[in-house]
C-alpha positions, 0 to 999 in steps of 0.5 A, spaced: 795 261 246 797 256 253 796 249 252 797 246 259 794 239 262 791 238 268 796 234 273 790 231 276 787 227 271 791 229 264 786 233 261 788 239 256 786 245 261 780 250 257 776 255 260 771 256 254 766 249 256 765 248 264 761 241 261 768 239 258 774 236 260 779 240 263 775 246 265 778 251 269 775 259 270 781 262 268 787 260 265 794 262 267 800 261 266 801 256 273 794 253 272 795 246 275 789 243 276 782 244 272 776 245 276 774 237 277 780 235 280 781 241 284 774 240 287 775 233 288 781 234 291 779 240 296 772 238 298 772 230 296 767 232 291 765 226 286 767 227 279 762 228 274 766 228 267 769 220 267 773 217 262 770 212 257 773 205 254 774 209 248 779 213 252 782 207 254 783 204 248 786 209 245 791 211 250 792 203 251 794 202 244 799 208 244 802 204 251 804 198 248 807 200 242 812 203 246 818 200 248 817 201 256 816 197 262 809 196 264 806 196 271 799 192 270 795 193 276 790 189 279 786 190 286 787 184 290 780 184 293 777 185 286 781 180 283 777 176 278 774 183 275 780 186 274 785 181 272 781 182 266 782 178 259 782 185 254 787 187 258 791 182 258 791 181 251 794 186 249 799 185 254 802 179 252 809 179 250 811 185 254 815 187 259 810 187 265 810 187 273 804 185 276 802 189 282 796 187 286 794 193 290 790 194 296 792 189 300 791 193 307 784 190 306 786 183 307 786 180 314 793 182 317 794 174 319 794 173 311 800 169 308 803 174 302 807 169 300 801 164 299 798 170 295 804 171 290 804 163 289 796 164 288 797 170 283 803 166 280 798 161 279 792 164 276 798 167 271 800 160 269 793 157 268 792 163 262 799 163 259 801 170 261 807 171 263 810 176 267 817 179 269 815 180 276 809 180 282 808 185 287 803 185 293 803 192 295 797 197 299 798 204 296 794 207 302 798 205 307 805 204 304 806 197 304 811 193 300 812 200 296 820 200 296 820 193 294 816 195 288 821 201 287 827 197 287 824 192 282 822 197 277 829 200 278 831 194 275 827 192 270 826 198 266 833 199 264 832 206 262 825 206 260 819 210 262 814 206 266 807 205 265 801 204 270 796 201 266 789 197 269 782 197 269 778 203 273 779 204 280 785 199 282 789 204 285 794 206 279 794 214 281 794 212 288 800 208 287 804 213 283 802 218 289 805 213 293 812 212 289 812 220 289 811 221 297 816 215 298 821 217 294 821 224 293 819 231 298 812 231 295 808 230 301 800 231 298 797 227 292 799 230 285 794 226 281 787 226 282 783 220 285 776 218 287 772 212 288 768 213 281 771 209 276 775 213 270 777 219 274 784 219 270 782 222 263 788 221 259 795 220 260 799 223 266 807 224 265 811 225 271 819 226 271 821 221 277 828 218 274 835 221 275 836 220 267 829 224 265 824 218 265 817 218 267 812 215 270 806 215 266 799 214 269 794 212 264 786 212 264 782 205 267 779 200 263 771 201 265 770 193 266 762 193 265 761 186 269 763 190 275 758 191 280 759 199 281 757 200 274 750 198 276 750 203 282 749 209 285 755 212 288 752 213 295 752 205 295 759 205 294 761 205 301 757 199 303 761 195 298 768 197 297 772 196 304 775 202 306 780 198 312 781 191 314 775 186 312 773 181 318 772 175 315 765 172 318 766 164 318 759 160 318 758 152 319 753 151 313 748 145 314 743 142 308 739 148 305 742 154 308 743 160 304 747 166 305 745 173 302 750 178 300 745 184 301 742 184 295 747 182 291 748 175 291 745 169 294 749 162 295 744 156 297 747 149 299 746 142 299 751 138 303 750 132 307 755 134 312 757 141 315 761 145 311 765 151 313 764 158 309 767 164 310 765 171 308 770 176 305 766 183 304 766 189 306 764 190 313 759 195 311 756 190 307 749 187 310 750 179 310 743 175 311 743 167 314 737 164 312 734 157 310 734 156 302 726 156 301 726 163 304 731 166 298 726 168 293 721 171 298 727 175 300 729 178 293 721 180 292 720 183 299 726 186 302 730 188 296 732 195 297 730 195 304 733 190 308 737 187 302 741 193 301 744 195 295 741 196 291 737 201 294 730 203 292 733 207 286 737 202 284 733 195 285 729 196 278 736 196 273 737 189 277 735 183 274 738 176 277 741 169 274 743 162 277 749 159 276 750 151 279 757 149 282 759 141 285 765 142 290 768 136 291 771 137 298 778 135 295 780 143 296 778 149 299 775 153 293 773 161 293 767 164 289 769 170 287 763 176 285 765 182 280 766 188 284 764 186 292 768 180 295 769 173 295 767 167 299 771 161 301 767 154 301 771 148 305 767 142 305 763 137 299 757 141 297 752 142 291 751 150 290 747 155 287 749 162 286 744 168 284 747 174 282 746 180 277 745 178 270 750 184 268 756 182 273 760 175 273 762 169 278 769 166 278 771 159 282 778 158 284 782 155 289 783 159 295 787 165 295 787 165 303 789 158 306 
């Protein structure tokens, strides 16, 4: 019996059950990709089979027991959702390079050195030691050479394991490394906007000493908004190009609604500056605070979309209150759909889906 693994997702190839991982209509000695990955790569078909957190736990526990260099990949646009405590607890006291991917969606004027300092501070706050921090874009190839050099120095003859939450771009990053450092021109590993595309470890011999780059399944963060929506809504949430921040001068009892995903209400004695960093496809609506509840009741799924009409019944909302003292510019991060920067003194009420999370940090930009 031929035992081969799919190069795209890591599943063992099999020709018996089309509803299980690794199915291929006819298994041959030169078979490289399962039907699922082949259709993703050639027809942009979204995967129907995805990895679960049980898959992740099994693989990541194996990874941390090995003497390898770990590249911990986070999504800089969804940083607070992907800099995940479960991940961090497993990686403490390991050799870790922190890589913030998807830098291409940030404004070109963003100071990269300031972002590195910000990331370093976020690590220090939770006593998480990393050996190096890199900002990259696997899509555009930004700073891939610098990451390659750090990996060459830090790995010390070991395999290199890429870990992180689902959909942060681990597979895309490995594809970018292969294209930059080998004769390979096309993607080797399957990628998709659907979290959980990689199903098992994928080992690719890369280094001159015979060691490997190893892709792994991603942890599914249950607080990520993507897990509450259908794929047709993803294009409105996930930026596919540089963000175009929207700046507002907010006065007392004004509100900003991020489609139907969040409402931010402001009480302030004097005008404050608010900058919204989301996908350009996400509908942003400014209104008076006293209209927020009415709009949620009458426009959810229509003007306030996403969620769509099909999705909105799964949504229940909660509110949190925050006091901003105006001393420093602060960011309000939402799990999976961006962040809002606030400069000024205000009391802020945030309404958002109860299954997601909101975080307050010092500003990542400016």
